[in-house]
Structure formats: structure tokens, C-alpha cells
C-alpha positions as CSV (number, residue, x, y, z in Angstrom):
1,M,5.1,11.9,3.8
2,D,2.0,10.0,4.5
3,I,1.0,6.0,3.3
4,V,0.2,6.6,0.0
5,S,3.3,8.2,-1.1
6,R,5.0,5.5,0.2
7,L,3.3,2.8,-1.6
8,K,4.0,4.8,-4.6
9,T,7.3,5.5,-4.1
10,Y,7.9,1.4,-3.5
11,M,5.9,0.6,-6.7
12,D,8.1,3.3,-8.7
13,Y,11.1,1.7,-7.1
14,R,9.9,-1.8,-8.1
15,R,8.5,-1.2,-11.2
16,I,5.4,-2.7,-9.7
17,A,2.3,-2.2,-11.7
18,I,-0.5,-1.7,-9.4
19,S,-2.2,-4.7,-10.3
20,Q,0.2,-6.8,-9.4
21,F,1.2,-4.7,-6.1
22,A,-2.7,-5.7,-5.4
23,D,-3.1,-9.4,-6.7
24,T,0.9,-10.1,-4.7
25,C,-1.0,-9.2,-1.7
26,N,-4.2,-10.3,-2.0
27,I,-5.6,-7.2,-1.5
28,P,-8.9,-6.4,-4.2
29,R,-7.6,-4.2,-7.4
30,P,-10.2,-1.7,-7.0
31,T,-9.2,-1.3,-2.8
32,I,-5.7,-0.7,-4.0
33,S,-6.9,2.0,-6.8
34,Q,-9.0,3.9,-3.9
35,I,-6.3,4.2,-1.8
36,L,-3.7,5.3,-4.5
37,N,-5.8,8.0,-5.8
38,G,-7.5,9.7,-2.5
39,R,-10.9,8.2,-2.1
40,N,-9.5,6.1,0.8
41,K,-8.3,8.1,3.3
42,K,-8.5,5.5,5.8
43,V,-5.6,2.4,5.2
44,S,-6.6,-0.6,7.9
45,D,-4.4,-2.3,9.5
46,E,-5.4,-5.9,7.8
47,L,-4.6,-4.3,4.7
48,I,-1.5,-2.8,6.0
49,G,-0.3,-6.5,7.4
50,K,-1.3,-8.0,3.8
51,I,1.2,-5.5,2.1
52,H,3.7,-6.4,5.0
53,T,3.6,-10.3,4.4
54,A,3.9,-9.6,0.6
55,F,6.9,-7.2,0.4
56,P,9.6,-6.5,2.7
57,V,8.4,-2.8,3.6
58,S,8.4,-2.5,7.4
59,Y,4.9,-2.1,9.0
60,T,6.2,0.9,11.3
61,H,7.5,2.7,8.2
62,L,4.0,2.3,6.6
63,R,2.1,3.6,9.1
64,A,4.7,6.6,10.2
65,H,2.9,9.6,10.8
66,E,-0.3,8.4,10.5
67,T,-3.3,10.0,12.2
């Protein structure tokens, strides 16, 4: 499972809209949309850190199997 699948699964589980997720993480909405739609293949450590800070999601879990 890649990071996009993990994020989508988490957002579905928590019933969080993309806009709410982005706003809570302090990440621009278009950036999250691009990641979730596969237009941005590389997710930076900074973005992972923001997600980890905003939500109880393990940094290691998000990064697992990423190259």
C-alpha cells in the first residue's frame, strides 16, 4: 500500500473531507488534491511531518514502502 492509499483510507475512516484534512494539516488544498489524485508522485518529508503533527498517524507508517 502506498502513501496515497494510506491517506485515503485514513480520511475515509475518519470521514474527513480533503479540504478539512488540508486545512487541519496547514497544507494548501491543491497540494493535497494533487497528491491524492496521483499528479504529485513525491510526498516531501515536510508534508509528512505536517500530517503527523495534525493527526495521530505514524510517520513511519506513512513512509512505509516509499522509495
